[in-house]
MIKEGU-624342 format. One line per field, with one value per residue (C-alpha): residue number from 1; residue in one letter; x, y, z. Coordinates in steps of 0.25 Angstrom, whole numbers, plus 5000, padded with zeros to 4 digits. Example, Ala and Ser with C-alpha at 12.3 -4.5 7.8 and 13.67 -1.06 7.14 Angstrom:
<atoms>
num <- (1  2);
residuo <- (a  s);
c1 <- (5049  5055);
c2 <- (4982  4996);
c3 <- (5031  5029);
</atoms>
This chain:
<atoms>
num <- (1  2  3  4  5  6  7  8  9  10  11  12  13  14  15  16  17  18  19  20  21  22  23  24  25  26  27  28  29  30  31  32  33  34  35  36  37  38  39  40  41  42  43  44  45  46  47  48  49  50  51  52  53  54);
residuo <- (m  v  e  p  d  y  t  g  q  n  c  s  s  c  g  e  r  c  s  r  n  t  d  y  f  r  c  l  p  c  s  s  e  s  h  a  d  l  n  a  a  a  n  i  g  k  q  e  r  g  p  c  t  a);
c1 <- (5134  5132  5143  5141  5150  5143  5129  5128  5132  5125  5111  5100  5091  5100  5113  5122  5133  5130  5134  5130  5130  5131  5116  5110  5111  5107  5107  5109  5107  5092  5089  5088  5089  5090  5097  5111  5110  5096  5102  5114  5103  5095  5108  5113  5098  5099  5113  5108  5096  5089  5082  5089  5091  5099);
c2 <- (4857  4852  4846  4853  4842  4837  4843  4849  4835  4825  4822  4826  4815  4803  4807  4804  4814  4819  4831  4845  4853  4868  4870  4857  4844  4831  4817  4805  4794  4799  4810  4821  4835  4848  4862  4858  4867  4862  4848  4853  4859  4847  4839  4850  4848  4834  4835  4846  4838  4850  4862  4872  4885  4894);
c3 <- (4964  4950  4942  4929  4921  4909  4913  4898  4892  4901  4896  4907  4903  4902  4908  4895  4891  4878  4868  4870  4857  4863  4869  4865  4872  4866  4872  4861  4871  4876  4866  4876  4870  4877  4878  4885  4896  4900  4899  4908  4918  4919  4922  4933  4939  4940  4947  4956  4959  4966  4962  4955  4963  4954);
</atoms>
């Protein structure tokens, strides 16, 4: 089971908690930018540590 808390606010590149502006995620410390849902999905994938079976 993956804990969903902060998956949309934590940077999937460096792990810092940053701001999310509706559908857009930007991390100021590492300059990573992506769609917020893609960032959250990458964080969930890291927590799951296995292939997606959905």
